[in-house]
KEKE-3310 file (N, C-alpha, C; in steps of 0.2 Angstrom, whole numbers, plus 5000, padded with zeros to 4 digits):
npx = (5004:5002:5002:5010:5023:5039:5042:5048:5060:5066:5080:5087:5103:5113:5111:5101:5106:5119:5129:5129:5137:5149:5155:5163:5168:5162:5152:5161:5169:5159:5157:5169:5171:5161:5165:5177:5172:5162:5165:5166:5174:5182:5172:5160:5161:5157:5149:5142:5128:5119:5107:5108:5103:5093:5094:5099:5116:5117:5107:5112:5124:5118:5112:5123:5129:5119:5118:5130:5128:5131:5127:5118:5112:5108:5120:5124:5115:5119:5132:5130:5133:5147:5150:5145:5152:5165:5164:5162:5173:5183:5179:5179:5193:5197:5189:5189:5195:5188:5173:5165:5161:5153:5141:5123:5118:5113:5108:5115:5111:5097:5097:5102:5092:5082:5087:5087:5074:5063:5053:5057:5066:5080:5084:5090:5087:5094:5102:5115:5127:5128:5141:5147:5138:5140:5153:5153:5144:5151:5163:5157:5153:5141:5138:5135:5122:5115:5110:5118:5111:5099:5090:5088:5098:5108:5115:5106:5096:5092:5081:5074:5062:5060:5067:5062:5052:5061:5069:5060:5057:5069:5071:5060:5063:5074:5067:5057:5045:5035:5038:5026:5018:5011:5018:5030:5041:5048:5062:5068:5076:5072:5060:5059:5061:5049:5040:5044:5041:5027:5024:5026:5016:5019:5022:5030:5042:5048:5064:5070:5084:5094:5096:5083:5069:5058:5046:5047:5046:5034:5026:5025:5018:5022:5019:5024:5035:5051:5062:5074:5084:5078:5064:5063:5064:5052:5043:5044:5041:5027:5022:5024:5017:5004:4996:4992:4989:4982:4986:4996:4987:4989)
npy = (4994:5011:5020:5014:5016:5024:5041:5051:5063:5076:5086:5102:5108:5120:5134:5127:5115:5118:5133:5145:5156:5152:5143:5146:5147:5137:5142:5150:5140:5134:5145:5146:5134:5135:5146:5140:5129:5133:5146:5164:5173:5182:5191:5183:5175:5183:5184:5194:5202:5191:5181:5166:5156:5142:5139:5127:5120:5119:5128:5140:5141:5142:5154:5163:5162:5168:5181:5185:5186:5175:5163:5149:5132:5117:5112:5114:5105:5093:5092:5091:5081:5080:5093:5095:5085:5090:5101:5095:5088:5098:5106:5097:5096:5108:5111:5115:5104:5103:5108:5110:5120:5127:5121:5124:5131:5120:5111:5098:5092:5091:5082:5071:5067:5065:5054:5044:5041:5028:5029:5037:5042:5049:5061:5070:5085:5095:5109:5107:5098:5080:5075:5087:5090:5079:5081:5093:5090:5079:5086:5095:5086:5080:5070:5057:5055:5054:5044:5040:5036:5041:5054:5070:5078:5092:5088:5079:5086:5101:5108:5112:5107:5095:5087:5083:5073:5064:5061:5054:5043:5036:5034:5025:5014:5009:5005:4997:5000:5013:5029:5036:5052:5058:5054:5062:5075:5091:5100:5116:5132:5142:5151:5143:5130:5128:5129:5119:5108:5109:5107:5094:5089:5087:5090:5105:5111:5126:5135:5149:5152:5158:5169:5172:5179:5176:5181:5182:5168:5164:5170:5162:5151:5139:5123:5125:5137:5139:5147:5144:5130:5123:5127:5121:5107:5105:5109:5099:5087:5090:5090:5076:5069:5067:5055:5047:5059:5070:5072:5086:5101:5114)
npz = (5000:4997:5007:5016:5012:5014:5018:5005:5005:4997:4995:4991:4988:4988:4999:5006:5011:5012:5014:5001:5000:5007:4999:4988:4970:4963:4953:4946:4940:4932:4923:4917:4910:4901:4893:4888:4881:4872:4867:4865:4873:4886:4892:4892:4903:4914:4929:4934:4941:4938:4944:4950:4959:4960:4947:4934:4931:4917:4912:4917:4909:4897:4899:4901:4888:4880:4885:4881:4868:4860:4848:4852:4851:4847:4851:4865:4870:4865:4870:4883:4893:4893:4896:4909:4916:4915:4922:4935:4937:4937:4948:4959:4960:4965:4976:4993:5006:5018:5021:5032:5040:5031:5031:5033:5048:5061:5052:5050:5062:5060:5048:5054:5063:5054:5047:5056:5057:5053:5043:5033:5018:5012:4999:4984:4975:4964:4956:4953:4945:4947:4952:4957:4967:4975:4979:4986:4997:5003:5007:5016:5026:5025:5016:5019:5022:5010:4998:4983:4973:4973:4967:4958:4946:4940:4929:4923:4917:4908:4911:4926:4931:4927:4936:4948:4946:4940:4951:4959:4951:4951:4965:4966:4958:4966:4977:4973:4966:4958:4966:4976:4973:4984:4994:4995:4997:4993:4998:4998:4993:4984:4974:4962:4967:4973:4962:4954:4963:4963:4950:4948:4956:4970:4988:4996:5006:5009:5012:5020:5019:5011:4997:4995:5003:5017:5014:5000:4997:5002:4994:4983:4987:4994:5004:5017:5026:5031:5043:5049:5055:5065:5064:5051:5054:5062:5052:5043:5050:5053:5040:5037:5045:5041:5037:5022:5016:5004:4986:4982:4977:4973)
capx = (5000:5006:5002:5015:5029:5042:5042:5054:5062:5071:5083:5092:5110:5115:5107:5097:5110:5126:5129:5132:5143:5154:5157:5165:5172:5158:5150:5167:5170:5154:5158:5176:5170:5156:5169:5181:5168:5157:5168:5163:5179:5182:5166:5155:5162:5155:5142:5139:5120:5115:5104:5109:5100:5088:5096:5104:5122:5116:5104:5117:5128:5114:5111:5129:5130:5114:5120:5136:5127:5134:5122:5118:5107:5108:5127:5123:5112:5124:5138:5129:5136:5154:5151:5144:5158:5171:5163:5162:5180:5187:5177:5182:5200:5198:5185:5192:5194:5184:5168:5160:5159:5148:5134:5119:5118:5108:5106:5118:5107:5091:5098:5103:5086:5078:5090:5085:5067:5062:5048:5060:5071:5083:5087:5092:5085:5098:5104:5122:5129:5129:5148:5148:5134:5143:5159:5151:5141:5156:5167:5153:5152:5134:5137:5133:5115:5111:5112:5120:5107:5092:5090:5088:5104:5109:5117:5101:5092:5093:5075:5074:5055:5061:5072:5058:5049:5066:5071:5055:5058:5075:5069:5055:5067:5078:5063:5053:5039:5035:5037:5020:5018:5008:5023:5036:5041:5054:5064:5072:5077:5070:5054:5060:5059:5041:5037:5045:5037:5020:5023:5025:5011:5021:5022:5036:5044:5053:5068:5073:5091:5098:5094:5076:5066:5052:5040:5048:5044:5027:5022:5024:5013:5023:5015:5027:5041:5055:5068:5080:5084:5073:5058:5063:5062:5045:5039:5044:5037:5020:5020:5025:5013:4998:4996:4987:4987:4980:4991:4995:4983:4991)
capy = (5000:5018:5023:5011:5018:5029:5048:5053:5070:5078:5092:5106:5109:5127:5138:5123:5111:5122:5141:5146:5161:5149:5138:5150:5143:5133:5146:5152:5134:5134:5150:5145:5129:5138:5149:5136:5124:5136:5152:5170:5177:5183:5194:5179:5172:5187:5182:5200:5203:5185:5177:5159:5152:5139:5137:5121:5122:5120:5134:5145:5141:5145:5162:5166:5162:5172:5188:5187:5186:5169:5158:5142:5128:5110:5111:5113:5099:5087:5092:5092:5077:5082:5100:5094:5081:5094:5106:5091:5086:5104:5108:5092:5097:5115:5112:5114:5097:5104:5113:5108:5127:5130:5118:5128:5130:5116:5106:5092:5089:5089:5076:5065:5065:5062:5048:5039:5039:5022:5031:5043:5041:5056:5061:5077:5088:5101:5111:5105:5091:5075:5076:5093:5090:5074:5084:5098:5087:5076:5091:5098:5081:5078:5066:5050:5055:5055:5038:5043:5033:5044:5061:5073:5083:5097:5085:5075:5090:5108:5111:5110:5104:5087:5084:5080:5066:5059:5058:5049:5037:5033:5031:5020:5008:5007:5002:4992:5003:5021:5033:5040:5059:5060:5053:5065:5082:5094:5105:5120:5139:5146:5150:5137:5123:5127:5128:5112:5103:5110:5104:5086:5087:5085:5096:5108:5115:5131:5137:5156:5152:5161:5175:5173:5180:5172:5184:5180:5161:5164:5173:5157:5147:5132:5121:5129:5141:5138:5152:5141:5123:5121:5127:5116:5100:5105:5109:5092:5083:5092:5087:5069:5065:5067:5049:5047:5065:5070:5075:5093:5103:5121)
capz = (5000:4996:5014:5020:5009:5018:5015:5001:5006:4992:4997:4987:4991:4990:5004:5009:5016:5012:5012:4994:5000:5010:4995:4981:4965:4958:4947:4942:4936:4926:4918:4914:4906:4896:4888:4884:4876:4867:4865:4867:4876:4893:4894:4893:4909:4919:4932:4937:4940:4937:4950:4948:4963:4957:4940:4933:4927:4910:4911:4918:4903:4891:4900:4900:4881:4878:4887:4877:4861:4857:4846:4855:4849:4849:4853:4872:4872:4863:4874:4890:4897:4893:4900:4917:4918:4916:4928:4941:4938:4940:4955:4963:4961:4968:4982:4999:5008:5023:5021:5037:5042:5027:5032:5036:5055:5063:5047:5052:5067:5056:5044:5059:5066:5049:5045:5062:5056:5048:5038:5029:5014:5010:4992:4982:4969:4964:4949:4953:4942:4953:4954:4961:4973:4980:4981:4991:5003:5006:5011:5022:5031:5025:5011:5021:5022:5004:4994:4977:4967:4974:4966:4951:4946:4935:4923:4921:4912:4909:4914:4933:4932:4926:4941:4954:4944:4939:4958:4962:4947:4954:4972:4965:4956:4971:4982:4970:4962:4957:4972:4975:4974:4990:5000:4993:4999:4991:5002:4994:4995:4979:4971:4957:4970:4974:4956:4952:4967:4961:4943:4949:4961:4977:4992:4996:5012:5007:5017:5019:5021:5006:4994:4995:5010:5019:5010:4993:4996:5004:4988:4978:4990:4997:5010:5023:5025:5038:5043:5052:5055:5070:5060:5046:5056:5064:5046:5040:5055:5052:5033:5036:5050:5039:5033:5017:5014:4997:4982:4982:4971:4973)
cpx = (5004:5007:5008:5022:5032:5041:5049:5055:5068:5074:5087:5098:5112:5110:5101:5100:5117:5125:5132:5138:5149:5157:5159:5168:5167:5155:5155:5169:5165:5155:5164:5175:5166:5161:5174:5178:5164:5159:5164:5168:5177:5175:5160:5155:5160:5149:5139:5132:5116:5113:5103:5105:5094:5089:5100:5110:5121:5112:5108:5122:5124:5113:5117:5130:5125:5116:5126:5135:5130:5128:5123:5112:5108:5115:5127:5120:5116:5130:5137:5132:5144:5155:5150:5150:5164:5170:5164:5170:5184:5185:5179:5190:5201:5194:5189:5190:5189:5179:5163:5157:5154:5141:5130:5118:5112:5106:5109:5113:5100:5092:5099:5097:5082:5080:5088:5078:5066:5057:5051:5066:5074:5085:5088:5089:5089:5100:5111:5122:5130:5136:5149:5144:5137:5150:5158:5149:5147:5161:5164:5152:5145:5133:5134:5126:5111:5114:5113:5115:5100:5093:5089:5093:5104:5112:5112:5097:5093:5087:5074:5067:5055:5064:5068:5055:5055:5069:5066:5056:5064:5074:5064:5059:5071:5073:5057:5047:5039:5034:5031:5021:5016:5013:5030:5035:5048:5055:5069:5072:5075:5063:5054:5058:5052:5038:5038:5041:5029:5019:5022:5020:5013:5021:5029:5036:5049:5057:5071:5080:5096:5096:5087:5073:5060:5046:5041:5045:5037:5023:5021:5020:5016:5019:5017:5033:5045:5061:5074:5079:5079:5066:5057:5061:5055:5041:5038:5040:5029:5018:5020:5021:5006:4997:4990:4985:4986:4986:4990:4991:4984:4992)
cpy = (5006:5021:5020:5013:5024:5036:5049:5061:5072:5085:5095:5106:5116:5131:5134:5118:5115:5129:5142:5151:5158:5144:5141:5145:5139:5136:5148:5146:5133:5139:5149:5139:5131:5141:5145:5131:5127:5143:5158:5175:5178:5186:5189:5176:5176:5185:5188:5201:5197:5182:5170:5154:5149:5137:5131:5124:5123:5126:5140:5146:5144:5153:5166:5167:5168:5180:5190:5187:5180:5164:5151:5138:5121:5108:5110:5107:5093:5087:5092:5088:5078:5089:5099:5090:5085:5099:5102:5090:5092:5106:5104:5094:5104:5116:5111:5107:5098:5110:5113:5115:5130:5127:5123:5126:5126:5110:5099:5088:5087:5083:5070:5063:5062:5055:5042:5037:5033:5024:5036:5040:5048:5055:5069:5079:5095:5103:5109:5098:5086:5075:5082:5093:5085:5077:5089:5095:5083:5080:5094:5092:5079:5072:5059:5050:5054:5049:5041:5041:5037:5052:5063:5078:5087:5094:5080:5079:5097:5111:5108:5106:5097:5083:5080:5073:5061:5056:5053:5043:5033:5030:5025:5014:5005:5003:4998:4994:5010:5024:5037:5048:5061:5058:5056:5073:5085:5100:5110:5128:5144:5145:5144:5131:5122:5126:5121:5107:5103:5106:5097:5084:5085:5091:5099:5112:5120:5134:5144:5156:5156:5168:5177:5173:5176:5175:5182:5173:5160:5166:5168:5151:5139:5130:5125:5132:5140:5143:5150:5133:5120:5121:5122:5109:5100:5105:5102:5087:5084:5089:5080:5065:5064:5061:5049:5053:5066:5073:5082:5096:5111:5123)
cpz = (5000:5003:5018:5017:5013:5014:5011:5002:5002:4993:4992:4991:4993:4993:5006:5014:5017:5010:5006:4995:5003:5005:4988:4977:4960:4952:4943:4937:4930:4921:4914:4909:4900:4891:4884:4879:4871:4865:4868:4871:4883:4896:4895:4900:4915:4922:4935:4935:4939:4944:4949:4953:4960:4950:4940:4930:4920:4908:4912:4912:4898:4893:4899:4892:4878:4879:4883:4870:4857:4855:4850:4853:4852:4852:4861:4874:4871:4867:4882:4895:4898:4897:4907:4920:4919:4921:4935:4942:4940:4947:4960:4965:4965:4974:4988:5002:5014:5022:5027:5040:5037:5027:5036:5044:5057:5058:5048:5057:5064:5052:5049:5062:5061:5047:5050:5061:5051:5043:5034:5025:5011:5003:4990:4976:4969:4957:4948:4949:4948:4956:4959:4967:4978:4983:4987:4998:5006:5010:5017:5027:5031:5019:5013:5021:5016:4999:4987:4971:4968:4973:4959:4951:4940:4929:4920:4916:4914:4913:4921:4935:4931:4931:4946:4952:4942:4946:4960:4958:4950:4961:4971:4963:4961:4976:4979:4966:4962:4964:4972:4977:4981:4996:4998:4995:4997:4996:4999:4996:4990:4977:4966:4960:4971:4968:4953:4956:4964:4954:4943:4954:4968:4981:4993:5003:5009:5013:5015:5022:5017:5004:4994:5002:5011:5015:5003:4992:4998:4998:4983:4981:4991:5002:5016:5021:5032:5037:5046:5053:5060:5067:5054:5048:5058:5057:5043:5044:5054:5045:5033:5041:5047:5034:5028:5014:5006:4993:4982:4976:4971:4965)
residu = (MET:ARG:GLY:ASP:ARG:PRO:TRP:LEU:LEU:LEU:PHE:GLY:VAL:GLY:ASP:THR:LEU:ILE:CYS:ARG:ALA:LYS:THR:PRO:GLY:HIS:LEU:GLU:VAL:VAL:ALA:GLU:VAL:THR:VAL:GLU:MET:PHE:GLY:GLY:GLY:PRO:ALA:LEU:GLY:SER:LEU:ALA:GLY:MET:ARG:THR:ALA:GLY:MET:THR:GLU:LEU:ARG:ILE:ALA:ARG:GLU:LEU:LEU:GLY:ARG:ALA:GLY:VAL:PRO:VAL:GLY:PRO:GLU:LEU:ASP:ARG:GLU:ALA:GLY:MET:PHE:CYS:GLY:GLU:VAL:SER:ARG:ARG:TYR:ALA:ALA:ARG:CYS:PRO:ASP:ASP:LEU:THR:ALA:ALA:ALA:ILE:PRO:GLY:ILE:PRO:GLY:VAL:LEU:ALA:GLU:LEU:GLU:ALA:ARG:PRO:ASP:VAL:VAL:LEU:GLY:LEU:VAL:THR:GLY:CYS:ALA:ARG:GLY:VAL:ALA:GLU:THR:LYS:LEU:ALA:ALA:ALA:GLY:LEU:GLY:ARG:TYR:PHE:PRO:SER:SER:ILE:GLY:GLY:PHE:GLY:ASP:ASP:ALA:GLU:ASP:ARG:GLN:LEU:LEU:VAL:PRO:LEU:ALA:ARG:ALA:ARG:ALA:GLY:ARG:LYS:HIS:GLY:SER:GLU:TRP:PRO:ARG:GLU:ARG:THR:VAL:VAL:ILE:GLY:ASP:THR:PRO:SER:ASP:VAL:VAL:CYS:ALA:ARG:ALA:ASP:GLY:VAL:ARG:CYS:VAL:ALA:VAL:ALA:PHE:GLY:ASP:TYR:THR:GLU:ALA:ASP:LEU:THR:ALA:VAL:HIS:PRO:GLN:ARG:VAL:ALA:CYS:ASP:ALA:GLY:GLN:LEU:LEU:THR:ALA:ILE:GLU:LEU:GLU:THR:ILE:ARG:GLU:GLY:ALA:ALA:ARG:CYS:THR:LEU)
# end
């Protein structure tokens, strides 16, 4: 029965688990690889004025190319795997070994409590390529909470809205059947996370840990908004005690 299935909790990475401001270098690598693979010169690599939170790496690359006036069509799609692989490789080489101070305050404790629940499975939905996400989480001491086979990542698709159903499909394959929407909750820090959750018919707990304020997130109507780790744990507990809750209809 679907009501017997554990809850699938799909977390973002930047400003949900790890503070973006304390993990510099990732976006610079994305810009660098974009310039090298698709041209456009040094101006293309400028991230000034870009609000990249909630975007996949491939979408950031397309935005950079568009701003520089570089025509881009199917080339980016064809080279997506190579592009994200190179970003992952370079970021792994440059990432500090210890990013424990970059973990959002209280998040390690939240994950430890959730991991101890037999009715919870943890996964990821992030615009980072899988390799980048795994590198960041390992350096921050959080990698052990997230099985590498469960998630939707920035190298899976440019369109973030495709990542939530993909994460559910992967979790379902690991556990024997499709993961039901009514047993899935997305946790993220941007309006894009809320929109993606709604597009797949699942619930969302938004976290005001980064660039977007509580008011910004409330305006796009997630089920709940949390402003610190304690509120997040409470919000997750409230969302996951409603056995047999109906599919989100926002």
